[in-house]
N, C-alpha and C positions, 0 to 999 in steps of 0.2 A: 471221464467227461473232459470235454475241451474247455479251454479258457472262456470261449464265447458262451458255452452252455452254463458254466458256473456263473458268469456275469449276468446272464439273463435270469437264471434262478435267483441270484441275489437281488436283482432289481425287482423281480416279482415279490420276494419276501418283504422288501422295504415298502412297496406300494400296498401290500396287505397289512402293514404295520406290525409284522412279526420279527423285523430285524432293523437295527439302526446302525448308522455309520458315523464315526467321529474321527477327527484328525485329518491330515492331508498327505498326499503322496505316499512315501514309504513308511509314514507313521499312521496310516489309516487303520482303524480298528473297526471290527464289525461285532455286534452284540445281539444276541437273541433277546427278544422282548417277551415277558411273561404273558401267557394267553389267558390267565385267570387270576383271581385274588389269592389263590393257593400257593403262589410262588412261581419260580421259573418253571417253564415247560421242561418236562423230562426229555432227554434225547431219545429219539425213536430209532430202534434197530431197523436196518433195511428189511423190507418185506421180501419173502422168498419168491413170491409171485408179484409182479407189478400190477397196480391197480389199473383196470381198464375202464375208461370213461363210459358211462351209460350211453346207450344208443339214442337216448332222448336229449342229450346235451349236444351242443355244436361240435365239440371235439369228438364225441362218440359218433355223430353223424358223418363227420369227415372220415374217420377211420373205416366206418362201415362202407361208405362209397369207395374209398381207396381199395378196400379188400375186394368188394364185389366186382370192380372194374379192373383189378390187378394193376392199379396205378391210374391216377387222374390228374388232368391239367387244371390249373387255377380257374380257368373259364368254365369248365364243367362243374366244379365245386360251386362257384358263384351262382350258376344257373340252377343247379339242383337244390341248393340250400336257400336260394332267394335272399341272399344277404349281400351287403356291399363288399366289393372286392378288398378293401382295406381291412375289414373285419375278418374275412376268410383268411387273408394273408397272415394276420396277427395270430389267429388260432393255430394255423398251420405252423408258424414259427414256435409257438409254445409246444406243440407236439414234437417238433424236431428237437427242441431243447430238452424235452423229457425222453428223448430217444424212442419215441413210439412211431415217428414218421420220418422218412428220409427223402432227399431229392435225388432224382436220377434223370437220365436223358433217354428218350425213346423217339426214334424217327425225327430227331432234331428238336423235339419239344422237351421242356423241363416238366417233369411229372412228379407227383407225390406218391410214395409207395410206403406201405406199412412195413416197418422194421421186421426182418425175418423172411419177407417174401422176396422172391427172385427179382 
């Protein structure tokens, strides 16, 4: 993972209330927050196969469209999903951070491509 991906994942965990930050600059500490009254959450081993978002969710729909069209521009996603551009851009950013989607250039346009596709 890149530093940006780690930072994005950390921010997402803090927004979800699953991690907290204390201290400043080089003395910053990050701590996982227990998810139940049973004590701290047990560390999870990485899954052998990454979880794929359901096609009924926005991320799942984005991935489906990107696969079907072998790459899709932001405007197409906005039109096909009937969602605001900032929401689509945010969801695409999450998928990039989770290494399920990547940006590429095709015919001078920035497009979103499913990771593993040419």
